[in-house]
ROVONU-889153 format. One record per residue (C-alpha): residue in three letters; residue number from 1; x, y, z. Coordinates in steps of 0.1 Angstrom, whole numbers. Each point is the difference from the previous one (the first is absolute). Layout:
BEGIN
<pt aa="ALA" i="NUM" xx="X" yy="Y" zz="Z"/>
...
% end
This chain:
BEGIN
<pt aa="MET" i="1" xx="-1042" yy="-132" zz="518"/>
<pt aa="PRO" i="2" xx="34" yy="3" zz="-17"/>
<pt aa="HIS" i="3" xx="13" yy="-28" zz="-21"/>
<pt aa="THR" i="4" xx="28" yy="-17" zz="19"/>
<pt aa="MET" i="5" xx="11" yy="-26" zz="-26"/>
<pt aa="SER" i="6" xx="-5" yy="-26" zz="28"/>
<pt aa="ARG" i="7" xx="-11" yy="-26" zz="-25"/>
<pt aa="MET" i="8" xx="23" yy="-17" zz="-24"/>
<pt aa="GLY" i="9" xx="-10" yy="3" zz="-37"/>
<pt aa="ASP" i="10" xx="-13" yy="36" zz="1"/>
<pt aa="VAL" i="11" xx="3" yy="12" zz="-36"/>
<pt aa="LEU" i="12" xx="3" yy="34" zz="-15"/>
<pt aa="ALA" i="13" xx="-5" yy="-1" zz="-38"/>
<pt aa="GLY" i="14" xx="13" yy="28" zz="-22"/>
<pt aa="PHE" i="15" xx="9" yy="4" zz="-37"/>
<pt aa="HIS" i="16" xx="23" yy="-28" zz="-13"/>
<pt aa="ALA" i="17" xx="5" yy="-15" zz="35"/>
<pt aa="ALA" i="18" xx="-16" yy="-10" zz="33"/>
<pt aa="TRP" i="19" xx="17" yy="0" zz="34"/>
<pt aa="GLU" i="20" xx="-9" yy="-28" zz="24"/>
<pt aa="PHE" i="21" xx="9" yy="8" zz="36"/>
<pt aa="GLU" i="22" xx="12" yy="-29" zz="21"/>
<pt aa="SER" i="23" xx="11" yy="-1" zz="36"/>
<pt aa="ASP" i="24" xx="37" yy="8" zz="-7"/>
<pt aa="SER" i="25" xx="1" yy="7" zz="-38"/>
<pt aa="VAL" i="26" xx="-17" yy="15" zz="-30"/>
<pt aa="ARG" i="27" xx="-6" yy="-22" zz="-30"/>
<pt aa="ILE" i="28" xx="-1" yy="20" zz="-32"/>
<pt aa="ARG" i="29" xx="-19" yy="-17" zz="-29"/>
<pt aa="PHE" i="30" xx="3" yy="16" zz="-34"/>
<pt aa="GLU" i="31" xx="-27" yy="-2" zz="-27"/>
<pt aa="ARG" i="32" xx="8" yy="-14" zz="-34"/>
<pt aa="GLY" i="33" xx="-21" yy="23" zz="-21"/>
<pt aa="ILE" i="34" xx="13" yy="16" zz="-32"/>
<pt aa="ARG" i="35" xx="3" yy="34" zz="17"/>
<pt aa="THR" i="36" xx="20" yy="-13" zz="29"/>
<pt aa="PRO" i="37" xx="37" yy="9" zz="-2"/>
<pt aa="ARG" i="38" xx="20" yy="-30" zz="-13"/>
<pt aa="LEU" i="39" xx="23" yy="0" zz="30"/>
<pt aa="PHE" i="40" xx="-31" yy="-6" zz="22"/>
<pt aa="GLN" i="41" xx="-12" yy="-28" zz="-22"/>
<pt aa="ALA" i="42" xx="35" yy="-16" zz="1"/>
<pt aa="LEU" i="43" xx="1" yy="2" zz="38"/>
<pt aa="GLY" i="44" xx="-34" yy="-15" zz="5"/>
<pt aa="GLU" i="45" xx="-1" yy="4" zz="38"/>
<pt aa="ARG" i="46" xx="24" yy="9" zz="28"/>
<pt aa="LEU" i="47" xx="0" yy="-7" zz="37"/>
<pt aa="VAL" i="48" xx="15" yy="30" zz="19"/>
<pt aa="PRO" i="49" xx="7" yy="-5" zz="37"/>
<pt aa="VAL" i="50" xx="-9" yy="31" zz="20"/>
<pt aa="GLU" i="51" xx="35" yy="1" zz="13"/>
<pt aa="ALA" i="52" xx="12" yy="6" zz="-35"/>
<pt aa="LEU" i="53" xx="-17" yy="34" zz="-2"/>
<pt aa="ALA" i="54" xx="14" yy="34" zz="11"/>
<pt aa="GLU" i="55" xx="-32" yy="20" zz="-3"/>
<pt aa="VAL" i="56" xx="-35" yy="1" zz="-15"/>
<pt aa="THR" i="57" xx="-16" yy="32" zz="-13"/>
<pt aa="LEU" i="58" xx="-33" yy="11" zz="-16"/>
<pt aa="ALA" i="59" xx="-2" yy="29" zz="-24"/>
<pt aa="PRO" i="60" xx="-24" yy="14" zz="-26"/>
<pt aa="GLY" i="61" xx="4" yy="-13" zz="-35"/>
<pt aa="ARG" i="62" xx="-12" yy="11" zz="-34"/>
<pt aa="ARG" i="63" xx="-35" yy="0" zz="-13"/>
<pt aa="GLY" i="64" xx="-19" yy="-9" zz="32"/>
<pt aa="THR" i="65" xx="24" yy="-25" zz="14"/>
<pt aa="VAL" i="66" xx="22" yy="-5" zz="31"/>
<pt aa="ILE" i="67" xx="33" yy="-18" zz="3"/>
<pt aa="LEU" i="68" xx="10" yy="-23" zz="27"/>
<pt aa="HIS" i="69" xx="37" yy="-3" zz="-1"/>
<pt aa="ALA" i="70" xx="22" yy="-23" zz="20"/>
<pt aa="VAL" i="71" xx="38" yy="6" zz="0"/>
<pt aa="PRO" i="72" xx="22" yy="-30" zz="6"/>
<pt aa="ARG" i="73" xx="31" yy="2" zz="23"/>
<pt aa="PRO" i="74" xx="33" yy="3" zz="-18"/>
<pt aa="GLY" i="75" xx="13" yy="-35" zz="-7"/>
<pt aa="ALA" i="76" xx="-33" yy="-17" zz="8"/>
<pt aa="ASP" i="77" xx="-13" yy="-7" zz="-35"/>
<pt aa="PRO" i="78" xx="24" yy="-11" zz="-28"/>
<pt aa="LEU" i="79" xx="-23" yy="12" zz="-27"/>
<pt aa="MET" i="80" xx="0" yy="36" zz="13"/>
<pt aa="ASP" i="81" xx="37" yy="-2" zz="10"/>
<pt aa="VAL" i="82" xx="10" yy="-8" zz="-35"/>
<pt aa="ALA" i="83" xx="-24" yy="25" zz="-16"/>
<pt aa="ALA" i="84" xx="18" yy="27" zz="21"/>
<pt aa="GLY" i="85" xx="-27" yy="27" zz="-7"/>
<pt aa="GLN" i="86" xx="-1" yy="-6" zz="-38"/>
<pt aa="LEU" i="87" xx="-36" yy="-13" zz="-1"/>
<pt aa="LYS" i="88" xx="-27" yy="23" zz="-14"/>
<pt aa="GLU" i="89" xx="-25" yy="11" zz="26"/>
<pt aa="THR" i="90" xx="-28" yy="-20" zz="-16"/>
<pt aa="ALA" i="91" xx="22" yy="-32" zz="1"/>
<pt aa="ASP" i="92" xx="7" yy="2" zz="37"/>
<pt aa="PRO" i="93" xx="-14" yy="-33" zz="15"/>
<pt aa="TYR" i="94" xx="-4" yy="17" zz="34"/>
<pt aa="ARG" i="95" xx="-24" yy="26" zz="-13"/>
<pt aa="LEU" i="96" xx="-37" yy="-8" zz="2"/>
<pt aa="VAL" i="97" xx="-23" yy="24" zz="-19"/>
<pt aa="LEU" i="98" xx="-36" yy="1" zz="14"/>
<pt aa="PRO" i="99" xx="-33" yy="18" zz="-8"/>
<pt aa="ALA" i="100" xx="-3" yy="31" zz="22"/>
<pt aa="GLU" i="101" xx="-31" yy="-14" zz="16"/>
<pt aa="ARG" i="102" xx="22" yy="-26" zz="17"/>
<pt aa="ALA" i="103" xx="22" yy="26" zz="15"/>
<pt aa="ALA" i="104" xx="-14" yy="-4" zz="36"/>
<pt aa="LEU" i="105" xx="5" yy="-37" zz="0"/>
<pt aa="ALA" i="106" xx="35" yy="3" zz="-15"/>
<pt aa="GLU" i="107" xx="9" yy="25" zz="27"/>
<pt aa="GLU" i="108" xx="-10" yy="-25" zz="27"/>
<pt aa="TYR" i="109" xx="22" yy="-26" zz="-16"/>
<pt aa="ALA" i="110" xx="29" yy="25" zz="-3"/>
<pt aa="ASP" i="111" xx="-4" yy="11" zz="37"/>
<pt aa="THR" i="112" xx="-1" yy="-36" zz="12"/>
<pt aa="LEU" i="113" xx="31" yy="-10" zz="-20"/>
<pt aa="GLY" i="114" xx="18" yy="32" zz="12"/>
<pt aa="ALA" i="115" xx="-8" yy="-9" zz="36"/>
<pt aa="ARG" i="116" xx="15" yy="-35" zz="-5"/>
<pt aa="LEU" i="117" xx="31" yy="14" zz="-15"/>
<pt aa="ALA" i="118" xx="4" yy="25" zz="28"/>
<pt aa="ALA" i="119" xx="-4" yy="-28" zz="25"/>
<pt aa="GLY" i="120" xx="26" yy="-21" zz="-17"/>
<pt aa="GLY" i="121" xx="28" yy="26" zz="5"/>
<pt aa="PRO" i="122" xx="21" yy="20" zz="-25"/>
<pt aa="ALA" i="123" xx="-16" yy="-12" zz="-32"/>
<pt aa="GLY" i="124" xx="22" yy="21" zz="-23"/>
<pt aa="GLU" i="125" xx="32" yy="-18" zz="8"/>
<pt aa="PRO" i="126" xx="15" yy="-22" zz="-27"/>
<pt aa="ALA" i="127" xx="-9" yy="-36" zz="1"/>
<pt aa="GLU" i="128" xx="28" yy="-25" zz="7"/>
<pt aa="ARG" i="129" xx="-15" yy="-25" zz="-24"/>
<pt aa="TYR" i="130" xx="-26" yy="0" zz="-27"/>
<pt aa="LEU" i="131" xx="-35" yy="-4" zz="15"/>
<pt aa="VAL" i="132" xx="-20" yy="-2" zz="-32"/>
<pt aa="GLU" i="133" xx="3" yy="-30" zz="-22"/>
<pt aa="PRO" i="134" xx="12" yy="5" zz="-36"/>
<pt aa="PRO" i="135" xx="-18" yy="-12" zz="-31"/>
<pt aa="SER" i="136" xx="5" yy="-37" zz="-4"/>
<pt aa="ALA" i="137" xx="27" yy="-16" zz="-22"/>
<pt aa="PRO" i="138" xx="4" yy="-12" zz="-27"/>
<pt aa="LEU" i="139" xx="0" yy="34" zz="-17"/>
<pt aa="GLN" i="140" xx="13" yy="11" zz="-34"/>
<pt aa="PHE" i="141" xx="-2" yy="29" zz="-24"/>
<pt aa="LYS" i="142" xx="15" yy="11" zz="-33"/>
<pt aa="ALA" i="143" xx="25" yy="28" zz="0"/>
<pt aa="TYR" i="144" xx="13" yy="18" zz="-30"/>
<pt aa="ASP" i="145" xx="33" yy="-19" zz="0"/>
<pt aa="GLY" i="146" xx="-11" yy="-33" zz="14"/>
<pt aa="LYS" i="147" xx="-23" yy="-21" zz="21"/>
<pt aa="ALA" i="148" xx="1" yy="0" zz="38"/>
<pt aa="ALA" i="149" xx="-13" yy="-29" zz="21"/>
<pt aa="PHE" i="150" xx="0" yy="-7" zz="37"/>
<pt aa="ASP" i="151" xx="-10" yy="-34" zz="15"/>
<pt aa="GLY" i="152" xx="4" yy="10" zz="37"/>
<pt aa="LYS" i="153" xx="37" yy="-11" zz="2"/>
<pt aa="ASN" i="154" xx="17" yy="13" zz="-32"/>
<pt aa="VAL" i="155" xx="-4" yy="30" zz="-23"/>
<pt aa="THR" i="156" xx="9" yy="-7" zz="-36"/>
<pt aa="PHE" i="157" xx="5" yy="24" zz="-30"/>
<pt aa="ARG" i="158" xx="-1" yy="-14" zz="-35"/>
<pt aa="TRP" i="159" xx="11" yy="26" zz="-25"/>
<pt aa="SER" i="160" xx="-18" yy="9" zz="-32"/>
<pt aa="TRP" i="161" xx="20" yy="1" zz="-32"/>
<pt aa="THR" i="162" xx="-19" yy="31" zz="-11"/>
<pt aa="GLY" i="163" xx="4" yy="21" zz="31"/>
<pt aa="ALA" i="164" xx="29" yy="-11" zz="22"/>
<pt aa="SER" i="165" xx="33" yy="19" zz="-2"/>
<pt aa="SER" i="166" xx="33" yy="-16" zz="-11"/>
<pt aa="ALA" i="167" xx="11" yy="0" zz="36"/>
<pt aa="LYS" i="168" xx="-29" yy="-21" zz="11"/>
<pt aa="TRP" i="169" xx="4" yy="-24" zz="-29"/>
<pt aa="LYS" i="170" xx="37" yy="-4" zz="9"/>
<pt aa="ALA" i="171" xx="-9" yy="-8" zz="36"/>
<pt aa="GLY" i="172" xx="-27" yy="-25" zz="-11"/>
<pt aa="ASP" i="173" xx="-33" yy="-8" zz="17"/>
<pt aa="GLN" i="174" xx="1" yy="6" zz="38"/>
<pt aa="SER" i="175" xx="-13" yy="-18" zz="31"/>
<pt aa="PHE" i="176" xx="2" yy="15" zz="35"/>
<pt aa="PRO" i="177" xx="-9" yy="-19" zz="32"/>
<pt aa="VAL" i="178" xx="-18" yy="23" zz="24"/>
<pt aa="SER" i="179" xx="27" yy="-9" zz="26"/>
<pt aa="ALA" i="180" xx="24" yy="20" zz="-22"/>
<pt aa="LEU" i="181" xx="-22" yy="31" zz="-1"/>
<pt aa="SER" i="182" xx="0" yy="29" zz="24"/>
<pt aa="GLY" i="183" xx="-30" yy="17" zz="-15"/>
<pt aa="VAL" i="184" xx="-17" yy="15" zz="-31"/>
<pt aa="GLU" i="185" xx="-1" yy="33" zz="-18"/>
<pt aa="TRP" i="186" xx="-31" yy="8" zz="-20"/>
<pt aa="ARG" i="187" xx="-5" yy="30" zz="-23"/>
<pt aa="SER" i="188" xx="-35" yy="3" zz="-13"/>
<pt aa="PRO" i="189" xx="-6" yy="-8" zz="-36"/>
<pt aa="GLU" i="190" xx="-22" yy="31" zz="-2"/>
<pt aa="VAL" i="191" xx="31" yy="22" zz="1"/>
<pt aa="PHE" i="192" xx="29" yy="2" zz="-25"/>
<pt aa="GLU" i="193" xx="25" yy="-29" zz="3"/>
<pt aa="GLY" i="194" xx="-19" yy="-21" zz="25"/>
<pt aa="TYR" i="195" xx="16" yy="-32" zz="12"/>
<pt aa="LEU" i="196" xx="3" yy="-28" zz="26"/>
<pt aa="ARG" i="197" xx="34" yy="-5" zz="15"/>
<pt aa="LEU" i="198" xx="11" yy="-28" zz="24"/>
<pt aa="LEU" i="199" xx="23" yy="12" zz="27"/>
<pt aa="ARG" i="200" xx="25" yy="-27" zz="9"/>
<pt aa="ARG" i="201" xx="16" yy="-6" zz="34"/>
<pt aa="GLU" i="202" xx="34" yy="-3" zz="-17"/>
<pt aa="ALA" i="203" xx="0" yy="27" zz="-26"/>
<pt aa="PRO" i="204" xx="19" yy="-6" zz="-33"/>
<pt aa="PRO" i="205" xx="35" yy="17" zz="-2"/>
<pt aa="VAL" i="206" xx="-14" yy="24" zz="-26"/>
<pt aa="GLN" i="207" xx="-37" yy="10" zz="5"/>
<pt aa="PRO" i="208" xx="-15" yy="14" zz="-32"/>
<pt aa="VAL" i="209" xx="-19" yy="32" zz="5"/>
<pt aa="GLN" i="210" xx="-25" yy="-6" zz="-28"/>
<pt aa="ALA" i="211" xx="-25" yy="-28" zz="4"/>
<pt aa="ASP" i="212" xx="3" yy="-10" zz="-36"/>
<pt aa="GLN" i="213" xx="36" yy="-9" zz="6"/>
<pt aa="ASP" i="214" xx="-5" yy="-18" zz="33"/>
<pt aa="PRO" i="215" xx="-6" yy="-38" zz="-3"/>
<pt aa="GLY" i="216" xx="-17" yy="3" zz="34"/>
<pt aa="ALA" i="217" xx="-28" yy="23" zz="-14"/>
<pt aa="VAL" i="218" xx="-27" yy="0" zz="-26"/>
<pt aa="VAL" i="219" xx="-12" yy="32" zz="-16"/>
<pt aa="PHE" i="220" xx="-36" yy="11" zz="-8"/>
<pt aa="GLY" i="221" xx="-14" yy="19" zz="-29"/>
<pt aa="LEU" i="222" xx="-33" yy="8" zz="-16"/>
<pt aa="GLY" i="223" xx="-22" yy="-31" zz="7"/>
<pt aa="TYR" i="224" xx="28" yy="-18" zz="18"/>
<pt aa="GLY" i="225" xx="2" yy="-6" zz="38"/>
<pt aa="PRO" i="226" xx="-34" yy="16" zz="9"/>
<pt aa="VAL" i="227" xx="-5" yy="10" zz="36"/>
<pt aa="HIS" i="228" xx="-26" yy="-27" zz="7"/>
<pt aa="GLU" i="229" xx="26" yy="-27" zz="-11"/>
<pt aa="SER" i="230" xx="34" yy="14" zz="10"/>
<pt aa="LEU" i="231" xx="-8" yy="15" zz="33"/>
<pt aa="PRO" i="232" xx="-16" yy="-31" zz="16"/>
<pt aa="PHE" i="233" xx="30" yy="-19" zz="-14"/>
<pt aa="ALA" i="234" xx="24" yy="23" zz="16"/>
<pt aa="ALA" i="235" xx="-19" yy="-1" zz="33"/>
<pt aa="ALA" i="236" xx="1" yy="-38" zz="1"/>
<pt aa="VAL" i="237" xx="37" yy="0" zz="-6"/>
<pt aa="ALA" i="238" xx="7" yy="26" zz="27"/>
<pt aa="PHE" i="239" xx="-21" yy="-20" zz="25"/>
<pt aa="ALA" i="240" xx="19" yy="-32" zz="-8"/>
<pt aa="ALA" i="241" xx="34" yy="18" zz="1"/>
<pt aa="ARG" i="242" xx="-8" yy="14" zz="35"/>
<pt aa="ALA" i="243" xx="-12" yy="-34" zz="12"/>
<pt aa="ALA" i="244" xx="33" yy="-16" zz="-13"/>
<pt aa="GLY" i="245" xx="22" yy="21" zz="23"/>
<pt aa="PRO" i="246" xx="7" yy="34" zz="15"/>
<pt aa="GLY" i="247" xx="11" yy="30" zz="-19"/>
<pt aa="VAL" i="248" xx="-27" yy="3" zz="-25"/>
<pt aa="HIS" i="249" xx="-1" yy="33" zz="-18"/>
<pt aa="VAL" i="250" xx="-28" yy="15" zz="-21"/>
<pt aa="ALA" i="251" xx="10" yy="30" zz="-20"/>
<pt aa="ALA" i="252" xx="-21" yy="26" zz="-17"/>
<pt aa="GLY" i="253" xx="5" yy="-2" zz="-38"/>
<pt aa="GLY" i="254" xx="23" yy="27" zz="-13"/>
<pt aa="GLY" i="255" xx="34" yy="-15" zz="-5"/>
<pt aa="SER" i="256" xx="29" yy="-13" zz="20"/>
<pt aa="ALA" i="257" xx="21" yy="23" zz="22"/>
<pt aa="GLY" i="258" xx="34" yy="11" zz="-11"/>
<pt aa="VAL" i="259" xx="14" yy="19" zz="-29"/>
<pt aa="HIS" i="260" xx="7" yy="-19" zz="-32"/>
<pt aa="ARG" i="261" xx="12" yy="13" zz="-33"/>
<pt aa="ARG" i="262" xx="-17" yy="-13" zz="-31"/>
<pt aa="ASP" i="263" xx="11" yy="-5" zz="-36"/>
<pt aa="PRO" i="264" xx="-9" yy="32" zz="-20"/>
<pt aa="ALA" i="265" xx="-13" yy="-21" zz="-28"/>
<pt aa="ASP" i="266" xx="-24" yy="-18" zz="23"/>
<pt aa="ILE" i="267" xx="-12" yy="34" zz="14"/>
<pt aa="ALA" i="268" xx="-6" yy="13" zz="-35"/>
<pt aa="ASP" i="269" xx="-21" yy="-31" zz="-9"/>
<pt aa="ARG" i="270" xx="-21" yy="5" zz="32"/>
<pt aa="ILE" i="271" xx="-6" yy="36" zz="-7"/>
<pt aa="ARG" i="272" xx="-10" yy="-8" zz="-36"/>
<pt aa="HIS" i="273" xx="-24" yy="-27" zz="13"/>
<pt aa="LEU" i="274" xx="-13" yy="25" zz="25"/>
<pt aa="GLY" i="275" xx="-6" yy="25" zz="-27"/>
<pt aa="GLU" i="276" xx="-20" yy="-26" zz="-20"/>
<pt aa="LEU" i="277" xx="-22" yy="-6" zz="30"/>
<pt aa="HIS" i="278" xx="-5" yy="37" zz="5"/>
<pt aa="ALA" i="279" xx="-9" yy="5" zz="-37"/>
<pt aa="ALA" i="280" xx="-25" yy="-28" zz="3"/>
<pt aa="GLY" i="281" xx="-17" yy="16" zz="30"/>
<pt aa="LEU" i="282" xx="10" yy="-27" zz="24"/>
<pt aa="VAL" i="283" xx="22" yy="22" zz="21"/>
<pt aa="THR" i="284" xx="-10" yy="35" zz="11"/>
<pt aa="ASP" i="285" xx="22" yy="31" zz="-5"/>
<pt aa="GLU" i="286" xx="9" yy="0" zz="37"/>
<pt aa="GLU" i="287" xx="9" yy="-36" zz="0"/>
<pt aa="PHE" i="288" xx="21" yy="4" zz="-32"/>
<pt aa="SER" i="289" xx="19" yy="29" zz="14"/>
<pt aa="LYS" i="290" xx="6" yy="-16" zz="34"/>
<pt aa="LYS" i="291" xx="12" yy="-33" zz="-14"/>
<pt aa="LYS" i="292" xx="22" yy="16" zz="-27"/>
<pt aa="ALA" i="293" xx="17" yy="20" zz="28"/>
<pt aa="GLU" i="294" xx="5" yy="-32" zz="20"/>
<pt aa="LEU" i="295" xx="16" yy="-18" zz="-29"/>
<pt aa="LEU" i="296" xx="23" yy="29" zz="-9"/>
<pt aa="ALA" i="297" xx="11" yy="1" zz="36"/>
<pt aa="GLU" i="298" xx="13" yy="-35" zz="-3"/>
<pt aa="LEU" i="299" xx="26" yy="10" zz="-26"/>
% end
């Protein structure tokens, strides 16, 4: 007889996580072992309503495994919204890796979830509100140029005397109520020039292009703003900003729109720093060439 998931509490355990299927949701519980990705450990567990999902697939994995993968609807999960495709495959919290011998059971779960999604209408449409709760506040992390903290109502940046730019020191420590924010822009610390930028409902007259010059942003670096700290932080802020009012915007990291000309001396300093990272092996040849071209294009 096929498994119908008619009982609440049915559990499918995989590597690093277990999915508990409830009547109208899937509870994802992450392990806390030393081999578990640090983002999973930081999340602990997540309750995902079925209505937050767009599709569920099952595919062969590596080395005798299968992968059950749920894809959230656009705008349904603040964490995935802010990540904007920047997470490594192994750090995707909606990806459950299972031993191949559990493939038949996993297929039954996938089929049942798929049937529920089909019965609920066009599951791929963007969600009008966040359906998955964010990590709980208070949250904080250490960036390269300061400390970021969020208490559920306000985001504060306190600058570091060793890393903050003169522009940030001149502006002073910052505090932003979530009611003044329209969203968050997060660029992964695992790429060159990662950062977290707060998008304000009333943008400043002059919006700095570079995050290290923007008092509404903190920059990452080697060992600063790791994914398991900065991404949950950004997701919690995005959730609170959307709850505070309409017009929330979550941008994929990569810089603000518009053409701005930069000081040639600043460009030269950045290219010199980029060359040092390249010489140290922290930036690949391809990344070095691409970023150098981007910097030169700003002259």
